[in-house]
TIMAR-73986 format. One line per field, with one value per residue (C-alpha): x negated, y, z negated. Coordinates in nm, 3 decimals, always signed. Example, Ala and Ser with C-alpha at 12.3 -4.5 7.8 and 13.67 -1.06 7.14 Angstrom:
2
x (-1.230, -1.367)
y (-0.450, -0.106)
z (-0.780, -0.714)
END
This chain:
453
x (-4.158, -4.082, -3.804, -3.565, -3.561, -3.245, -2.975, -3.081, -3.446, -3.605, -3.980, -3.923, -3.752, -4.015, -4.282, -4.087, -4.066, -4.443, -4.497, -4.265, -4.465, -4.787, -4.638, -4.532, -4.884, -5.042, -4.805, -4.896, -4.547, -4.566, -4.267, -4.503, -4.718, -4.491, -4.534, -4.904, -4.968, -4.917, -5.270, -5.531, -5.746, -5.454, -5.307, -5.429, -5.451, -5.235, -5.028, -5.278, -5.568, -5.381, -5.304, -5.673, -5.789, -5.822, -5.594, -5.448, -5.145, -5.283, -5.318, -4.966, -4.826, -5.015, -4.871, -4.522, -4.558, -4.661, -4.360, -4.132, -4.304, -4.535, -4.912, -4.981, -4.822, -4.886, -4.691, -4.403, -4.399, -4.399, -4.101, -3.907, -3.983, -3.838, -3.527, -3.463, -3.502, -3.238, -2.930, -2.626, -2.313, -2.061, -1.705, -1.685, -1.936, -1.949, -2.299, -2.420, -2.142, -1.856, -1.558, -1.317, -1.278, -1.110, -0.926, -0.663, -0.620, -0.663, -0.507, -0.169, -0.203, -0.297, -0.667, -0.649, -0.370, -0.569, -0.869, -0.657, -0.527, -0.888, -0.985, -0.701, -0.824, -1.172, -1.013, -0.823, -0.493, -0.238, -0.118, +0.130, +0.024, +0.374, +0.429, +0.086, +0.140, +0.485, +0.363, +0.088, +0.359, +0.193, +0.475, +0.728, +0.580, +0.292, -0.038, -0.228, -0.567, -0.521, -0.897, -0.938, -1.012, -0.889, -0.516, -0.563, -0.741, -0.547, -0.336, -0.610, -0.831, -0.876, -0.910, -0.547, -0.428, -0.575, -0.382, -0.140, -0.398, -0.459, -0.085, -0.001, -0.316, -0.155, +0.150, -0.087, -0.284, -0.585, -0.750, -0.854, -1.148, -1.221, -1.593, -1.767, -2.113, -2.325, -2.337, -2.590, -2.872, -2.962, -2.784, -2.589, -2.851, -3.138, -3.224, -3.437, -3.154, -2.910, -3.147, -3.205, -2.834, -2.757, -3.012, -2.825, -2.499, -2.659, -2.795, -2.453, -2.266, -2.503, -2.406, -2.037, -2.089, -2.300, -2.036, -1.777, -1.592, -1.487, -1.565, -1.321, -1.461, -1.240, -1.450, -1.815, -1.905, -2.204, -2.041, -2.366, -2.584, -2.532, -2.490, -2.130, -2.112, -1.861, -1.651, -1.415, -1.586, -1.263, -1.117, -1.116, -1.310, -1.498, -1.861, -2.021, -2.388, -2.648, -3.025, -3.120, -3.473, -3.378, -3.046, -2.875, -2.498, -2.327, -1.957, -1.660, -1.500, -1.152, -1.309, -1.388, -1.760, -1.918, -2.253, -2.148, -2.367, -2.225, -2.380, -2.219, -1.940, -1.744, -1.743, -1.918, -2.247, -2.108, -2.010, -1.673, -1.537, -1.226, -1.190, -1.126, -1.201, -1.386, -1.462, -1.280, -1.390, -1.130, -1.105, -0.827, -0.546, -0.447, -0.088, +0.086, +0.389, +0.594, +0.787, +1.043, +1.145, +0.786, +0.748, +1.067, +0.938, +0.611, +0.805, +0.998, +0.675, +0.523, +0.811, +0.830, +0.455, +0.462, +0.278, +0.051, +0.093, +0.087, +0.019, -0.236, -0.375, -0.574, -0.397, -0.030, +0.215, +0.567, +0.780, +0.487, +0.300, +0.604, +0.614, +0.250, +0.317, +0.614, +0.407, +0.131, +0.379, +0.535, +0.204, -0.069, -0.051, -0.112, -0.058, -0.436, -0.599, -0.959, -0.852, -0.627, -0.915, -1.132, -0.872, -0.956, -0.747, -0.644, -0.384, -0.313, -0.463, -0.311, -0.320, +0.054, +0.131, -0.092, +0.070, +0.420, +0.329, +0.186, +0.503, +0.732, +0.557, +0.542, +0.913, +0.990, +0.807, +0.977, +1.321, +1.258, +1.127, +1.433, +1.664, +1.484, +1.525, +1.898, +1.916, +1.682, +1.804, +2.126, +2.440, +2.519, +2.205, +2.264, +2.462, +2.189, +1.908, +2.088, +2.144, +1.773, +1.683, +1.921, +1.743, +1.416, +1.594, +1.701, +1.334, +1.238, +1.503, +1.415, +1.049, +1.117, +1.114, +0.801, +0.575, +0.675, +0.440, +0.705, +1.047, +1.180, +1.077, +0.736, +0.436, +0.290, +0.578, +0.613, +0.253, +0.117, +0.457, +0.527, +0.899, +0.923, +0.701, +0.917, +1.227, +1.069, +1.004, +1.371, +1.533, +1.300, +1.058, +1.299, +1.561, +1.283, +1.215, +1.587, +1.602, +1.310, +1.501, +1.803, +1.591, +1.443, +1.787, +1.922, +1.610, +1.651, +2.018, +1.928, +1.675, +1.939, +2.178, +1.912, +1.789, +2.146, +2.236)
y (+0.681, +0.624, +0.413, +0.557, +0.408, +0.222, +0.431, +0.302, +0.195, -0.038, -0.080, -0.444, -0.512, -0.319, -0.535, -0.841, -0.694, -0.645, -1.008, -1.130, -0.933, -1.085, -1.434, -1.374, -1.252, -1.564, -1.786, -1.610, -1.461, -1.163, -0.996, -0.849, -0.666, -0.365, -0.257, -0.350, -0.134, +0.166, +0.096, +0.303, +0.002, -0.165, +0.129, +0.009, -0.363, -0.632, -0.867, -1.146, -0.923, -0.815, -1.175, -1.270, -1.002, -1.032, -0.826, -0.861, -0.743, -0.394, -0.328, -0.453, -0.227, +0.068, -0.011, -0.038, +0.298, +0.454, +0.288, +0.472, +0.806, +0.821, +0.876, +0.589, +0.316, +0.527, +0.817, +0.583, +0.448, +0.802, +0.890, +0.581, +0.659, +1.007, +0.869, +0.614, +0.884, +1.106, +1.153, +0.951, +1.129, +0.871, +1.002, +0.842, +1.093, +1.472, +1.621, +1.292, +1.267, +1.019, +1.158, +0.872, +0.562, +0.231, +0.138, -0.115, -0.473, -0.683, -0.982, -0.814, -0.559, -0.563, -0.473, -0.389, -0.140, +0.002, +0.047, +0.219, +0.464, +0.552, +0.577, +0.821, +1.028, +1.037, +1.188, +1.446, +1.264, +1.109, +0.751, +0.582, +0.237, +0.088, +0.209, +0.078, -0.274, -0.285, -0.153, -0.419, -0.682, -0.804, -0.708, -0.937, -1.275, -1.463, -1.535, -1.831, -1.985, -2.357, -2.413, -2.167, -2.387, -2.128, -2.067, -1.723, -1.616, -1.788, -1.478, -1.213, -1.276, -0.966, -1.170, -1.282, -0.926, -0.749, -0.949, -0.664, -0.384, -0.367, -0.337, -0.070, +0.141, +0.442, +0.418, +0.449, +0.737, +0.550, +0.461, +0.102, -0.079, -0.442, -0.495, -0.808, -0.934, -1.212, -1.551, -1.593, -1.830, -2.078, -2.240, -2.037, -2.093, -1.963, -1.627, -1.514, -1.585, -1.397, -1.101, -1.090, -1.095, -0.826, -0.610, -0.666, -0.566, -0.263, -0.140, -0.183, -0.009, +0.282, +0.490, +0.441, +0.576, +0.864, +0.968, +0.983, +0.655, +0.447, +0.075, -0.157, -0.495, -0.791, -0.974, -1.073, -0.908, -1.032, -1.185, -1.220, -0.928, -0.569, -0.278, -0.344, -0.713, -0.951, -0.842, -1.061, -1.160, -1.179, -0.832, -0.582, -0.259, +0.012, +0.004, +0.315, +0.296, +0.073, +0.035, -0.083, -0.190, -0.390, -0.512, -0.376, -0.323, -0.127, -0.066, +0.065, -0.227, -0.199, -0.187, +0.179, +0.190, +0.260, +0.088, -0.276, -0.503, -0.725, -1.061, -1.046, -0.887, -1.211, -1.503, -1.738, -1.558, -1.323, -1.605, -1.549, -1.850, -1.975, -1.649, -1.459, -1.088, -0.928, -0.566, -0.275, +0.078, +0.340, +0.693, +0.950, +0.907, +1.215, +1.156, +0.932, +0.752, +0.542, +0.263, +0.091, -0.153, -0.270, -0.312, -0.520, -0.742, -0.784, -0.863, -1.137, -1.293, -1.270, -1.457, -1.726, -1.762, -1.687, -1.473, -1.232, -1.441, -1.783, -2.043, -2.319, -2.594, -2.346, -2.010, -2.017, -1.729, -1.669, -1.983, -2.218, -2.046, -2.082, -2.455, -2.482, -2.291, -2.516, -2.827, -2.717, -2.643, -2.988, -3.173, -3.015, -2.989, -2.628, -2.528, -2.506, -2.835, -2.699, -2.405, -2.625, -2.860, -2.566, -2.378, -2.278, -2.271, -1.908, -1.971, -2.101, -1.995, -1.692, -1.832, -1.889, -1.555, -1.365, -1.526, -1.454, -1.095, -1.046, -1.184, -0.982, -0.649, -0.705, -0.788, -0.461, -0.271, -0.475, -0.402, -0.027, -0.022, -0.206, +0.030, +0.321, +0.157, +0.120, +0.499, +0.576, +0.322, +0.266, +0.225, -0.114, -0.256, -0.113, -0.407, -0.656, -0.430, -0.383, -0.759, -0.823, -0.574, -0.753, -1.082, -0.928, -0.789, -1.147, -1.256, -0.979, -1.101, -1.469, -1.405, -1.168, -1.441, -1.605, -1.310, -1.257, -1.373, -1.587, -1.733, -2.050, -1.937, -1.800, -1.977, -1.974, -2.205, -2.431, -2.485, -2.827, -2.984, -3.149, -3.182, -2.805, -2.724, -2.927, -2.766, -2.425, -2.529, -2.624, -2.336, -2.046, -2.109, -2.294, -2.016, -1.763, -1.951, -1.953, -1.577, -1.535, -1.737, -1.514, -1.199, -1.323, -1.405, -1.060, -0.883, -1.076, -0.973, -0.612, -0.617, -0.758, -0.475, -0.204, -0.331, -0.361, -0.004)
z (+2.639, +2.269, +2.120, +1.861, +1.514, +1.408, +1.242, +0.897, +0.931, +0.677, +0.628, +0.541, +0.872, +1.069, +0.904, +1.018, +1.368, +1.373, +1.266, +1.542, +1.797, +1.663, +1.681, +2.042, +2.122, +1.973, +2.173, +2.496, +2.530, +2.768, +2.599, +2.339, +2.592, +2.642, +2.278, +2.265, +2.570, +2.337, +2.211, +2.392, +2.480, +2.660, +2.850, +3.190, +3.115, +3.270, +3.056, +3.110, +2.999, +2.685, +2.591, +2.626, +2.380, +2.003, +1.776, +1.427, +1.234, +1.168, +1.541, +1.603, +1.328, +1.478, +1.822, +1.675, +1.499, +1.831, +1.993, +1.750, +1.806, +1.503, +1.501, +1.261, +1.053, +0.742, +0.894, +0.982, +0.625, +0.483, +0.702, +0.587, +0.221, +0.269, +0.440, +0.165, -0.101, +0.061, -0.158, -0.067, +0.050, -0.065, -0.083, -0.427, -0.563, -0.575, -0.613, -0.753, -1.011, -1.008, -0.818, -0.888, -1.097, -1.019, -1.336, -1.432, -1.547, -1.235, -1.410, -1.423, -1.143, -0.776, -0.762, -0.389, -0.458, -0.752, -0.522, -0.258, -0.520, -0.606, -0.238, -0.177, -0.469, -0.314, -0.003, -0.207, -0.161, -0.395, -0.366, -0.598, -0.717, -0.705, -0.350, -0.246, -0.378, -0.213, +0.123, +0.119, +0.070, -0.249, -0.488, -0.322, -0.408, -0.565, -0.396, -0.538, -0.465, -0.530, -0.555, -0.842, -1.142, -1.391, -1.370, -1.531, -1.217, -0.942, -0.868, -0.891, -0.587, -0.375, -0.059, -0.105, -0.165, +0.138, +0.399, +0.475, +0.475, +0.849, +0.915, +0.659, +0.637, +0.804, +0.577, +0.283, +0.437, +0.576, +0.900, +0.837, +0.998, +0.921, +0.863, +0.982, +0.893, +1.043, +0.877, +0.601, +0.693, +0.422, +0.125, -0.129, -0.401, -0.184, -0.345, -0.052, +0.192, -0.029, -0.059, +0.313, +0.382, +0.126, +0.306, +0.632, +0.465, +0.297, +0.629, +0.790, +0.511, +0.437, +0.743, +0.661, +0.310, +0.437, +0.687, +0.409, +0.458, +0.159, +0.171, -0.005, -0.107, -0.193, -0.451, -0.472, -0.805, -1.003, -1.310, -1.503, -1.600, -1.501, -1.740, -1.844, -1.926, -1.773, -1.480, -1.283, -0.958, -0.753, -0.812, -0.529, -0.573, -0.386, -0.276, -0.426, -0.324, -0.159, -0.165, +0.182, +0.096, -0.213, -0.076, -0.387, -0.362, -0.640, -0.665, -0.859, -1.042, -1.199, -1.546, -1.477, -1.392, -1.054, -1.092, -1.101, -0.887, -0.617, -0.543, -0.202, -0.004, -0.033, -0.273, -0.033, +0.026, +0.290, +0.520, +0.690, +0.499, +0.672, +0.863, +0.539, +0.530, +0.241, +0.334, +0.494, +0.587, +0.496, +0.634, +0.592, +0.844, +1.041, +0.936, +0.685, +0.826, +0.587, +0.759, +0.538, +0.810, +0.860, +0.483, +0.465, +0.746, +0.557, +0.238, +0.420, +0.546, +0.198, +0.036, +0.303, +0.355, +0.727, +0.985, +0.792, +0.477, +0.634, +0.365, +0.414, +0.193, -0.017, -0.002, -0.097, -0.077, -0.202, -0.227, -0.171, -0.454, -0.681, -0.601, -0.707, -1.031, -1.112, -1.039, -1.276, -1.554, -1.511, -1.482, -1.696, -2.072, -2.168, -1.803, -1.756, -1.850, -1.880, -2.097, -2.307, -2.383, -2.494, -2.700, -3.056, -3.373, -3.327, -3.060, -2.715, -2.379, -2.212, -1.858, -1.823, -1.992, -1.748, -1.446, -1.575, -1.658, -1.308, -1.148, -1.374, -1.318, -0.941, -0.936, -1.113, -0.837, -0.564, -0.711, -0.728, -0.371, -0.239, -0.427, -0.260, +0.080, +0.021, -0.001, +0.288, +0.545, +0.738, +0.531, +0.689, +0.526, +0.178, +0.041, +0.128, +0.004, -0.326, -0.349, -0.283, -0.556, -0.793, -0.717, -0.838, -1.145, -1.220, -1.200, -1.443, -1.689, -1.646, -1.735, -2.025, -2.290, -2.151, -2.221, -2.584, -2.857, -3.025, -2.961, -2.791, -2.439, -2.538, -2.389, -2.738, -2.828, -2.525, -2.409, -2.488, -2.536, -2.199, -2.272, -2.336, -2.039, -1.804, -1.952, -1.883, -1.524, -1.488, -1.676, -1.586, -1.300, -1.072, -1.104, -1.032, -0.710, -0.626, -0.681, -0.438, -0.178, -0.236, -0.202, +0.127, +0.269, +0.186, +0.319, +0.643, +0.670, +0.595, +0.878, +1.113, +1.020, +1.055, +1.390, +1.521, +1.431)
END
């Protein structure tokens, strides 16, 4: 009786399997005898007789090929070569050509939402970016990685932006499956360990791509090398193709190309660092069901850093993230001490500008969503929804002067002058935080009114 090959067989892994069988044979481990009994000379031999004989790797490979239903190791290898050469059926490609692109500035926009827009396009659907970033909860408050040493990048990490995906997938038109991979064995600078683990990931992901699923990755891009120069490692994107034998993972990065290499599925060598999730399989949902109440509940958690968006010592959401932003503005000259020390004569770093722009654009989307809810939901909740929208409008106005290239509130004016920076924290950022508190209070009251009706 033959054994079926794995769903995505790899010659490399079958070679490893053959070596393990040989090692077991040399140790006198009887577990190897079942496969070795495929050899004609061992058909009627006992385990003890097989273990007393003399065989090498070639005999073991031959026995393994017979185990999988092939006449020889060469025939098995030929079959695997043909399988690996088969064209991929990724939903991101049509007849080998690119079907979609992930585009957009991930510094100022939500790269997970951008990726979902592209995924919907791959499925022949339409998804609005503003609605996506609101449904995810991301538009309603900051998300900051306190360990990111570049303040330009502390709001852009995909792993902070996918927290709401499992809850709202159906609202956005997707069946969502969280993907999990085994821990990588070996240190992060061990190239062989990284290669081996990428092969594991590639073998896990290949059948998903071939069946038409779209795989969203939350970071892990190879910053160095590749055909298109620098790409931000932390942006979310879509996995477009894999090479199982080489462990090569290529994906659609927000800079518009689909052949960007990934070092890993996550930033820490594919280890589930701190329980963080880095990859999701997306399929079209049978029905899209928008749920404004669920989105408002998610928005409340986002602002207050609770439940789905629970803040910890590293990942801060909403009000806790605003506190961190205010602290940096009060404490560090130039807002980002490393960038400030490396600045040139042409101007000042754009770190603070990028964070303010991100917050301002997100607040615009949050305000519009809340205004829409005030029309769609119960009349008793309309006052509070309108008030919450007004709170976000206040944030938009407060940050307007910060993102100009000149003027008394411009970061190009205040950065580096600690007196001006602290004044900005008092007159702009602290009121932004107060507006967020106000928005959360009104969203909570709106939920009470809706649920009571």
